[in-house]
C-alpha positions as a Python dict, from the first residue, in 0.01 Angstrom:
ca = {
    (1, 'M'): (0, 0, 0),
    (2, 'E'): (135, 313, -99),
    (3, 'T'): (23, 643, 9),
    (4, 'R'): (-28, 952, -255),
    (5, 'K'): (-33, 1356, -201),
    (6, 'V'): (-374, 1514, -392),
    (7, 'Y'): (-202, 1813, -578),
    (8, 'V'): (-455, 2053, -735),
    (9, 'S'): (-328, 2222, -1085),
    (10, 'G'): (-497, 2504, -1242),
    (11, 'G'): (-718, 2596, -925),
    (12, 'S'): (-986, 2361, -1027),
    (13, 'T'): (-810, 2065, -1085),
    (14, 'Y'): (-682, 1744, -867),
    (15, 'V'): (-369, 1540, -924),
    (16, 'L'): (-218, 1218, -830),
    (17, 'S'): (25, 1044, -933),
    (18, 'L'): (56, 697, -1047),
    (19, 'P'): (310, 422, -912),
    (20, 'K'): (587, 365, -1111),
    (21, 'K'): (572, 12, -1108),
    (22, 'W'): (186, -22, -1163),
    (23, 'V'): (242, 215, -1494),
    (24, 'K'): (521, -60, -1632),
    (25, 'K'): (340, -320, -1544),
    (26, 'T'): (28, -220, -1761),
    (27, 'G'): (252, -67, -2008),
    (28, 'L'): (90, 316, -2036),
    (29, 'K'): (233, 578, -2233),
    (30, 'A'): (173, 943, -2214),
    (31, 'G'): (-133, 1019, -2374),
    (32, 'D'): (-329, 655, -2303),
    (33, 'S'): (-660, 711, -2151),
    (34, 'L'): (-782, 535, -1793),
    (35, 'V'): (-1124, 450, -1728),
    (36, 'V'): (-1187, 570, -1375),
    (37, 'T'): (-1504, 449, -1174),
    (38, 'E'): (-1676, 565, -830),
    (39, 'Q'): (-1742, 296, -606),
    (40, 'G'): (-1877, 420, -260),
    (41, 'G'): (-1560, 582, -39),
    (42, 'S'): (-1271, 435, -340),
    (43, 'L'): (-1229, 537, -720),
    (44, 'L'): (-1139, 204, -911),
    (45, 'V'): (-872, 321, -1221),
    (46, 'E'): (-851, 98, -1457),
    (47, 'T'): (-683, 80, -1812),
    (48, 'S'): (-929, 41, -2084),
    (49, 'A'): (-1041, -283, -2180),
    (50, 'L'): (-1120, -176, -2502),
    (51, 'E'): (-804, -81, -2546),
    (52, 'K'): (-596, -312, -2432),
    (53, 'E'): (-373, -549, -2642),
    (54, 'T'): (-448, -866, -2782),
    (55, 'K'): (-313, -1158, -2583),
    (56, 'V'): (-158, -1406, -2758),
    (57, 'K'): (-49, -1726, -2679),
    (58, 'E'): (202, -1980, -2848),
    (59, 'I'): (198, -2354, -2845),
    (60, 'K'): (486, -2608, -2940),
    (61, 'I'): (305, -2932, -2916),
    (62, 'S'): (629, -3145, -2891),
    (63, 'K'): (623, -2939, -2540),
    (64, 'M'): (325, -3205, -2440),
    (65, 'V'): (278, -3484, -2292),
    (66, 'S'): (12, -3627, -2466),
    (67, 'S'): (-295, -3458, -2724),
    (68, 'E'): (-493, -3477, -2365),
    (69, 'S'): (-274, -3250, -2220),
    (70, 'L'): (-279, -2993, -2554),
    (71, 'S'): (-692, -3021, -2459),
    (72, 'R'): (-647, -2892, -2087),
    (73, 'M'): (-403, -2614, -2179),
    (74, 'I'): (-615, -2489, -2453),
    (75, 'I'): (-899, -2464, -2212),
    (76, 'A'): (-687, -2310, -1992),
    (77, 'F'): (-593, -2020, -2177),
    (78, 'Y'): (-931, -1990, -2322),
    (79, 'L'): (-1081, -1889, -1977),
    (80, 'V'): (-789, -1671, -1832),
    (81, 'G'): (-870, -1472, -2163),
    (82, 'Y'): (-658, -1461, -2434),
    (83, 'D'): (-762, -1391, -2768),
    (84, 'T'): (-544, -1619, -3003),
    (85, 'I'): (-388, -1945, -2931),
    (86, 'R'): (-145, -2039, -3196),
    (87, 'I'): (-54, -2400, -3186),
    (88, 'I'): (304, -2521, -3376),
    (89, 'L'): (235, -2877, -3488),
    (90, 'D'): (557, -2959, -3422),
    (91, 'S'): (557, -3338, -3417),
    (92, 'K'): (545, -3630, -3665),
    (93, 'D'): (213, -3731, -3513),
    (94, 'H'): (-9, -3418, -3510),
    (95, 'L'): (-223, -3617, -3651),
    (96, 'T'): (-379, -3709, -3322),
    (97, 'Y'): (-354, -3349, -3207),
    (98, 'R'): (-538, -3198, -3491),
    (99, 'K'): (-810, -3452, -3377),
    (100, 'R'): (-802, -3332, -3020),
    (101, 'I'): (-779, -2987, -3115),
    (102, 'R'): (-1078, -2990, -3287),
    (103, 'E'): (-1255, -3192, -3034),
    (104, 'T'): (-1202, -2932, -2812),
    (105, 'L'): (-1349, -2663, -2974),
    (106, 'D'): (-1663, -2815, -2999),
    (107, 'Y'): (-1690, -2743, -2605),
    (108, 'L'): (-1555, -2358, -2651),
    (109, 'I'): (-1810, -2123, -2783),
    (110, 'G'): (-1696, -1811, -3001),
    (111, 'V'): (-1336, -2016, -3128),
    (112, 'E'): (-1297, -2028, -3495),
    (113, 'I'): (-987, -2200, -3643),
    (114, 'V'): (-860, -1925, -3938),
    (115, 'E'): (-518, -2106, -4006),
    (116, 'D'): (-483, -2466, -4077),
    (117, 'T'): (-128, -2520, -4212),
    (118, 'N'): (101, -2826, -4220),
    (119, 'E'): (314, -2613, -3979),
    (120, 'A'): (58, -2451, -3708),
    (121, 'M'): (-341, -2387, -3663),
    (122, 'M'): (-423, -2051, -3522),
    (123, 'L'): (-742, -2007, -3283),
    (124, 'E'): (-923, -1711, -3247),
    (125, 'I'): (-1148, -1610, -2989),
    (126, 'M'): (-1465, -1384, -3128),
    (127, 'L'): (-1691, -1269, -2811),
    (128, 'D'): (-1916, -1011, -2804),
    (129, 'Y'): (-1957, -921, -2377),
    (130, 'K'): (-2320, -703, -2523),
    (131, 'R'): (-2489, -1015, -2666),
    (132, 'M'): (-2393, -1272, -2428),
    (133, 'M'): (-2446, -1148, -2063),
    (134, 'T'): (-2352, -1339, -1781),
    (135, 'A'): (-2727, -1355, -1607),
    (136, 'Q'): (-2867, -1471, -1964),
    (137, 'I'): (-2619, -1725, -1972),
    (138, 'L'): (-2635, -1860, -1637),
    (139, 'Q'): (-3063, -1845, -1727),
    (140, 'R'): (-2975, -2036, -2011),
    (141, 'M'): (-2753, -2319, -1795),
    (142, 'Y'): (-3078, -2345, -1575),
    (143, 'S'): (-3336, -2382, -1815),
    (144, 'I'): (-3111, -2692, -1984),
    (145, 'N'): (-3031, -2858, -1624),
    (146, 'R'): (-3463, -2806, -1576),
    (147, 'S'): (-3552, -2959, -1877),
    (148, 'M'): (-3313, -3244, -1861),
    (149, 'L'): (-3433, -3332, -1512),
    (150, 'L'): (-3830, -3315, -1611),
    (151, 'G'): (-3746, -3500, -1937),
    (152, 'L'): (-3523, -3795, -1776),
    (153, 'G'): (-3891, -3832, -1511),
    (154, 'K'): (-4063, -3821, -1829),
    (155, 'A'): (-3866, -4056, -1998),
    (156, 'M'): (-3884, -4311, -1709),
    (157, 'E'): (-4258, -4255, -1692),
    (158, 'T'): (-4281, -4443, -2034),
    (159, 'T'): (-3951, -4572, -2095),
    (160, 'D'): (-3847, -4379, -2343),
    (161, 'T'): (-3478, -4444, -2431),
    (162, 'G'): (-3459, -4215, -2735),
    (163, 'L'): (-3576, -3921, -2444),
    (164, 'V'): (-3311, -4026, -2206),
    (165, 'K'): (-3020, -4030, -2499),
    (166, 'D'): (-3143, -3730, -2569),
    (167, 'V'): (-3090, -3602, -2178),
    (168, 'I'): (-2787, -3681, -2211),
    (169, 'V'): (-2641, -3505, -2468),
    (170, 'R'): (-2742, -3218, -2407),
    (171, 'E'): (-2526, -3191, -2060),
    (172, 'R'): (-2261, -3137, -2333),
    (173, 'E'): (-2420, -2773, -2391),
    (174, 'V'): (-2445, -2683, -2037),
    (175, 'D'): (-2056, -2765, -2023),
    (176, 'R'): (-1999, -2545, -2352),
    (177, 'L'): (-2174, -2216, -2125),
    (178, 'Y'): (-1984, -2358, -1847),
    (179, 'F'): (-1646, -2237, -1974),
    (180, 'L'): (-1801, -1920, -2156),
    (181, 'V'): (-1921, -1764, -1766),
    (182, 'V'): (-1584, -1859, -1646),
    (183, 'R'): (-1393, -1669, -1898),
    (184, 'Q'): (-1615, -1388, -1879),
    (185, 'L'): (-1610, -1371, -1500),
    (186, 'K'): (-1236, -1398, -1492),
    (187, 'S'): (-1241, -1052, -1738),
    (188, 'A'): (-1532, -899, -1505),
    (189, 'V'): (-1275, -915, -1186),
    (190, 'E'): (-1036, -761, -1392),
    (191, 'Y'): (-1207, -478, -1615),
    (192, 'Q'): (-1519, -315, -1418),
    (193, 'Q'): (-1604, -166, -1762),
    (194, 'I'): (-1661, -581, -1910),
    (195, 'A'): (-1813, -653, -1552),
    (196, 'E'): (-2052, -382, -1715),
    (197, 'K'): (-2078, -506, -2028),
    (198, 'L'): (-2181, -849, -1901),
    (199, 'G'): (-2459, -674, -1661),
    (200, 'I'): (-2288, -753, -1347),
    (201, 'E'): (-2345, -441, -1123),
    (202, 'N'): (-2095, -514, -815),
    (203, 'Q'): (-1773, -687, -917),
    (204, 'R'): (-1823, -851, -563),
    (205, 'D'): (-2101, -1055, -746),
    (206, 'C'): (-1877, -1222, -941),
    (207, 'L'): (-1779, -1512, -677),
    (208, 'G'): (-2164, -1565, -614),
    (209, 'Y'): (-2170, -1642, -998),
    (210, 'R'): (-1853, -1811, -1018),
    (211, 'I'): (-1955, -2145, -769),
    (212, 'A'): (-2324, -2072, -924),
    (213, 'V'): (-2178, -2208, -1275),
    (214, 'K'): (-1951, -2425, -1121),
    (215, 'I'): (-2311, -2615, -926),
    (216, 'L'): (-2524, -2549, -1252),
    (217, 'E'): (-2207, -2778, -1466),
    (218, 'R'): (-2198, -3057, -1155),
    (219, 'I'): (-2598, -3030, -1157),
    (220, 'A'): (-2574, -3152, -1531),
    (221, 'D'): (-2345, -3384, -1471),
    (222, 'H'): (-2519, -3560, -1233),
    (223, 'I'): (-2846, -3585, -1473),
    (224, 'E'): (-2596, -3747, -1731),
    (225, 'N'): (-2513, -4006, -1448),
    (226, 'I'): (-2850, -4131, -1385),
    (227, 'S'): (-2963, -4105, -1721),
    (228, 'K'): (-2721, -4343, -1812),
    (229, 'R'): (-2730, -4590, -1508),
    (230, 'Y'): (-3085, -4607, -1597),
    (231, 'L'): (-3021, -4757, -1949),
    (232, 'E'): (-2775, -4958, -1783),
    (233, 'L'): (-3091, -5065, -1570),
    (234, 'L'): (-3382, -5116, -1836),
    (235, 'D'): (-3069, -5386, -1935),
    (236, 'I'): (-3089, -5583, -1687),
    (237, 'E'): (-3447, -5531, -1532),
    (238, 'K'): (-3680, -5455, -1832),
    (239, 'D'): (-4010, -5368, -1586),
    (240, 'V'): (-3781, -5208, -1310),
    (241, 'Q'): (-4113, -5034, -1098),
    (242, 'M'): (-3904, -4614, -1096),
    (243, 'G'): (-4253, -4460, -925),
    (244, 'E'): (-4116, -4340, -617),
    (245, 'F'): (-3762, -4207, -799),
    (246, 'I'): (-4003, -4001, -1025),
    (247, 'K'): (-4251, -3872, -771),
    (248, 'L'): (-3896, -3780, -597),
    (249, 'N'): (-3704, -3673, -924),
    (250, 'N'): (-4011, -3421, -1000),
    (251, 'N'): (-3938, -3302, -635),
    (252, 'V'): (-3551, -3225, -616),
    (253, 'A'): (-3703, -3039, -1000),
    (254, 'V'): (-3911, -2808, -817),
    (255, 'I'): (-3670, -2757, -527),
    (256, 'F'): (-3370, -2649, -782),
    (257, 'E'): (-3641, -2424, -975),
    (258, 'K'): (-3693, -2231, -671),
    (259, 'S'): (-3292, -2204, -569),
    (260, 'F'): (-3223, -2031, -880),
    (261, 'Q'): (-3529, -1779, -892),
    (262, 'A'): (-3444, -1730, -556),
    (263, 'L'): (-3077, -1628, -625),
    (264, 'F'): (-3154, -1437, -952),
    (265, 'T'): (-3390, -1231, -748),
    (266, 'K'): (-3185, -1215, -427),
    (267, 'N'): (-3490, -1350, -232),
    (268, 'Y'): (-3406, -1438, 101),
    (269, 'A'): (-3749, -1560, 200),
    (270, 'M'): (-3754, -1822, -19),
    (271, 'A'): (-3386, -1882, -51),
    (272, 'D'): (-3487, -2020, 352),
    (273, 'M'): (-3712, -2211, 280),
    (274, 'I'): (-3482, -2414, 29),
    (275, 'F'): (-3358, -2546, 368),
    (276, 'H'): (-3675, -2717, 464),
    (277, 'E'): (-3753, -2827, 124),
    (278, 'R'): (-3431, -3017, 114),
    (279, 'N'): (-3475, -3176, 448),
    (280, 'E'): (-3768, -3328, 306),
    (281, 'I'): (-3610, -3473, 39),
    (282, 'K'): (-3402, -3638, 221),
    (283, 'S'): (-3565, -3781, 424),
    (284, 'S'): (-3758, -3917, 160),
    (285, 'H'): (-3399, -4006, -2),
    (286, 'S'): (-3341, -4228, 318),
    (287, 'D'): (-3640, -4464, 328),
    (288, 'F'): (-3563, -4499, -62),
    (289, 'S'): (-3245, -4623, -16),
    (290, 'N'): (-3305, -4848, 255),
    (291, 'H'): (-3573, -4998, 57),
    (292, 'L'): (-3388, -5095, -175),
    (293, 'L'): (-3103, -5306, 13),
    (294, 'M'): (-3406, -5536, 117),
    (295, 'T'): (-3422, -5589, -269),
    (296, 'G'): (-3298, -5924, -387),
    (297, 'N'): (-3153, -5819, -730),
    (298, 'V'): (-2841, -5691, -618),
    (299, 'P'): (-2704, -5540, -954),
    (300, 'S'): (-3031, -5354, -1010),
    (301, 'A'): (-3002, -5235, -658),
    (302, 'I'): (-2639, -5088, -694),
    (303, 'L'): (-2784, -4913, -1028),
    (304, 'Q'): (-3097, -4742, -831),
    (305, 'K'): (-2873, -4657, -557),
    (306, 'A'): (-2619, -4463, -761),
    (307, 'M'): (-2891, -4258, -949),
    (308, 'L'): (-3051, -4223, -597),
    (309, 'D'): (-2722, -4058, -467),
    (310, 'S'): (-2690, -3837, -763),
    (311, 'L'): (-3050, -3703, -724),
    (312, 'G'): (-2984, -3624, -398),
    (313, 'R'): (-2646, -3426, -472),
    (314, 'I'): (-2885, -3202, -675),
    (315, 'A'): (-3052, -3159, -340),
    (316, 'S'): (-2772, -3073, -209),
    (317, 'Y'): (-2652, -2834, -463),
    (318, 'S'): (-2993, -2680, -497),
    (319, 'A'): (-2963, -2562, -147),
    (320, 'D'): (-2601, -2450, -190),
    (321, 'L'): (-2759, -2224, -447),
    (322, 'A'): (-2997, -2110, -230),
    (323, 'E'): (-2685, -2021, 64),
    (324, 'I'): (-2593, -1839, -249),
    (325, 'A'): (-2913, -1611, -290),
    (326, 'I'): (-2891, -1545, 70),
    (327, 'N'): (-2497, -1437, 97),
    (328, 'M'): (-2570, -1173, -227),
    (329, 'A'): (-2882, -1077, -64),
    (330, 'A'): (-2713, -939, 287),
    (331, 'G'): (-2566, -704, 109),
    (332, 'D'): (-2887, -550, -27),
    (333, 'F'): (-3090, -527, 308),
    (334, 'P'): (-3146, -191, 394),
    (335, 'E'): (-2965, -90, 751),
    (336, 'K'): (-3211, -139, 1076),
    (337, 'Q'): (-3337, 133, 1112),
    (338, 'G'): (-3328, 328, 1441),
}
């Protein structure tokens, strides 16, 4: 922490010098513009996000342990905000890496291959913050999760394996949106201007959104897990009775819907009720689980127990969303009047 004196220039202009170390780090030059944002009793001084240089990263596949390592590296650079990723294909088995690169891009929104030669592939990230606000993307993730959960319940009622497989496919879209939101939030934390473009009024909300988006991604994973276990279950027990599970599934869908509404309306009272409803779900979960232990078909019981546990995790994640709603709402509570 440093202290700086304020000087008056020309009788009406107040001047504050900038730390030399910060100026060098940000690459500021005489005549460059800075963005000054008033935040309560503080001033936030930033370099302009609009004027920042394009962030470019180069990766040599000869330095990668495997094509899977390259995939993880591309995702990491996407998340931290790089605009251009150039991949040098300096290895004999570059065809394996090419295939992995294209598979990886299936999970990343806004990435295009702008150069593809025998020597290199150039990836360009083209995203418009104004057209994809964070709250809207989270709403989209929630809608997909909710439709997956309700679709799964409907598929079990009619033993519609085609619908179950469609639920599994939809999980990938949640992953794509997850990576996009994480990238947005990293930029929003760095630049207040970007936070405003993304519809985030307070940068402190980025932490809550970051936890929430991970929860939504994990919920999709558990719905996918339930779907896959259900298909396995049908292979060993065609006439399995899913009535109790469907009822519990629909109850979990309701609590998930309420928790998300509480999060985006910052409704403390609604969020607080979620915990009571979650306890009821836990009680039903326990009764159902005990019943499974008494069945004679062990392979069937194991699969149903795995499905039940994933459903229980979705209920717990819904309670976590409610907790985030309470924490975010706490900042909006009016001060207690005398």
